[in-house]
N, C-alpha and C positions, 0 to 999 in steps of 0.2 A: 504494500500500500504506500501511496505517496502522501506524506503529511505536509509537504511544502517546506519542512525544516531541512537545513543542511545536514547531509549524512543520512537522510531518510532512505528507506528501501525503494528501489526503482521497480515499478510494476513490470511484470513479464510482458514480453512483446505479444501482440495479438497473433493467434494461430492463423496460418495460411490454410486455404482449403486442402492443399497437398499434405500438410501436416495432419489434418483431420483424417484424410484418407489413409495415411500411414498408420494411425492409431486404431481405426475401425474399418479395415478394408471390406469386410463382409457387409457391414451396414451401409457403407458408402456405395458398394457395388449394387446392393439391393435398391438403393435410392436411384442410382443412375439407370438401372434396369427398369424400374417403375416409370421413370420419366420417358425412357425410350418407348416402352409399351404404350404409354399414353399418347405419344406423338404418332405412333403407328396406328393406333385405334382411331384417333381423331382424323388422321389423314385418310383413313378408309371411310369414315362417316360423311365427310364433306364431299360435295359433288364439284368436279372441276368446272370452273367458270368458262363459258364459251369464248369470253374475251381473251383468255390466256393469262389473266391476272384478276385479283379481287376475290379469290376463293376464301381468303382469310376473313372476309366480312361475314361469312356464315358463322364464324366463331365470335360474333359480336365485337369484332375489332374494327376500328375506324378505317376509312380508305387511306391509302398511302399519302402521307402529308407531302412528301417530296413530289410525287406525281401531281397532286392537286395544285401545288403552288408553281411548279415549273412546266407541267405538261409532259415531262420526260419521265421514263421509268427510273426508279432507284435501282441500285445494283441487285436488289433482292426481289423486285417486282416479278411475279410469276412463279416464285419458288414454291409457295404453298400449293398453287394450282399444279405445278409440275410434280410435286410430291404426291398429290392425289392421283395424278395420271400414272405414276410409277406403281402405286399400290393397286392399280387396276391392270398392270402389265402393258400400259400404253407408253412405251419408252420414247418413241419419236415425238409424240405429243408433249411429253415432259420436256424433252430437249427444246422444242419450239417455244415453250413457255419461258423457260430460263435454263440454260445449260448447267448452271450450278446445282440444280436439283438432283442431278444424277450422282455427282460425287458426295453431296450431302447425304443422300440416301445410303450410298456405299459406306460412308463413315458411320452412319447410324447403325447399320448392320454389324460393322466391326466393333462398335462400342457395346452392342448387345452381347456379342460373343465374348468380348473381354470382361464384361460385367459378370457373365455366367462363370467365367474362369475365376474371377475374384471371389464370388460366392462359394464356389466349390473348394478352392484352395485356401482361402483366407489370406491371400497375399495381395499386396497392392499391384495394380496392373497398368497404371498410367506411367508411361516412360518419361524420363526427365526432359527429353527434347521437346515434349509438348509445350512446356512452359518457357521455351527459349525465345529470345528476340528474333532469331533466324526464322523460326516457325511462324511467328507473327508476320514477319516481312513476306514470307512465301505466300501465306494466306491472303495478305493484302494485295499482292501482285495478281494472284489468281482471280480474286474478286474484281479487281480493276480491269483485267483482260475480259472477263465475262461481261462486265458492264459496257465496255467499249463494243463488244460483239452485239449486245442488246441494242445499243444506240444505232450502230450501223444497220442492223436488221430492221429497226424501226424506220429509218430514213431511206434505205435503199431497196427494201423489199415490200 
């Protein structure tokens, strides 16, 4: 506890999510698995919007603010619609909505498998590179490339 007096004890640093997963990997894995199962279930329940975007509004979410204000799709416009198509086996339609839906779905399946591994073994399953600055940069570049593709697709096709 910190009393404000000189020489007082310094409080322990707040735990990071990775620290929590290290302490309770089975519980963390179960939580992640439940979240993935909810995403899959919800994705199956919604109906893909014929417009190629806006499916998330069936979940009582507002329209994309970026699209409303600029008239342009945000980097993730069409991802929910694409996800709904993937869960129906309509991969070409999913790609047409937003190409990023396919790798996001593949990542979700990988996370489900790794969560099951964590539940069974009781060992943490998130590799350290996930939290690296390099990973963040790579994901940023991929999202930027997909966004440029979506903008080119919007204006040229």
